[in-house]
N, C-alpha and C positions, 0 to 999 in steps of 0.2 A: 504494500500500500504506500502510495506517495503522500507524504505529510508536508503541508505548507501552511504558512501564516499569511494573513492579510488584514487590512483595516476592517473594523467591524462595520457592517452595513445594517441599516434599519431592519431589513428582512431577516437578519440573523436573530434578532431579539426574541421572537416567538419560539424559535428553536431552542435558544438558551433557556428560556422560561420552562419549556417542557422538560428539557434535560435536568434542570435544577429542581424539578418537582418529582423526580423518581424517588420513591421511598427508600430503596436500598442505597442509592447514591447519597441521599441526605444523611442517612444513618452513618455511612462511612465517612463522609466529610465532617460531620458532627457540628462544626462551627459555622453555622449558616445564619441567614437572617431569621429574626424571630417568627415571621410568618412568610415562608417561601411562596405561598400561594397568593400573596397580595401583589397583583399585577401593577397597581399604581406605585407602590414602594419599589418594586423591581424596575419599572420604567424610569422613575426618578433617579435611582441609583445609577443605572446605565447612562442616563443623560449626563449626570454629574461626572462620571469617570471618563466619558467620551469627550467632554469639553475641558478636561483637566490636562495637566502635563504628564499624566500617567501614560504608560505604553500598554495599550489594550489591543489584542489581536484575536481574530477568529482562527480556529484551527480547522483546516480542511484536510479531509482524507479522500484522495482520488476525486477532488472537486466538491465533495459534500461537506456541509457544516457538521462537524462532530465535536465541537467544544470551543473553549476560549482559554486564553492565557494572558497574564498581565504582570507588569512590574509597577508597583505603586508606592507612594509615600515620599517622605523627604529624603534628600541626599544623606547618605550615611546610615539611614534607617530603612531603606527601601526593601520591600518584600516582593516575592513572587507568589503567584497563585495560578491555578489552572483548574479546569473542569472538563472532563471528557465523558461523553455519552457512555453509559454502562455497557452498551453493546460492543464497545471497542476496548474495554478493559483487557489487560493481559496481552495486548498485541504490539506494545512498544510505542503506541501513539503519544502518550504523555511524555515519555522520555524524548522522543524525536521533536515534539513541539517545544518542550522546555529547552532543549539544546539550541533550537533555532532562535528562540527568544533570547537566550543568553548570548548568542552570537550578535544579535541586533543591539542589545542593551549591554554596554560594556561597563556600566557603573559597578563598583565594588566598594565596600562589601554589599552583599545581598543576603536577605534572610528569608526564611520560610517557616511555616508552622504546620503541624499535622497532629491529628489525634494519635496518641502513642500506639494504639492498636491498629492503625491504618498502615499495615505493612507494605501495601502496594505503593502508596504515595511516598512513604519513607524510602523505599527502594528506588523510585524514580529520582528523587532528590539526590540520593547518594550516588547514583550512576552519573549524575550531572555535576558531581564534585562537592555537593553540600555535605557538611559534617555536623553532627549533633553538638550543640554548644550549651544547651540548657534544657531543663525539664520544668514543667509548670503544671498547674491545675487551673482549669477554667470552666465556666458554665457553657455547655454545648446545647444550644437551643434545639437541635434536631434530636437530641437524646433526652432532653428535659432534666439533665443533671450535670453536676460537675464531674469532669473526667481528666485523666492525665493527658498532657500535651508535650510534644517535643518541639524545641526551637532549633533550627538548623541555620548554618551560615555558609556563605561562599566567599572566601577571602581574596582569591586571585582574580 
């Protein structure tokens, strides 16, 4: 499968909304908006990030919209995030997309966060050079409870 990144188009948003409302994906991501089914909040969030200095990309797999990836935040504290449609998990999509994003955004250091039990996301980040730098606990809206979280960083 050929993975590419491009600017986010308005037509991508309904696809992202559907992807981000998959119950299994929400549980795995854990740290989600309080109400992922709130279209107005979703739209407002995407309008805000698309008009900011953040780098936000659509992930394409063989030309189809299969997720999103972004680098956001203030210099020195910037974080990466990504979301891949569950149908594409385990196929190297997130790793390829994150590598492409890291080649585009040369800022370092970069940080990432993941639920401690999200082995797939942690593996993606580690394959891209991120190292665990801290552990924390935080409230995970998708799980309705406080859970363990890992903080990773990319120094080079």
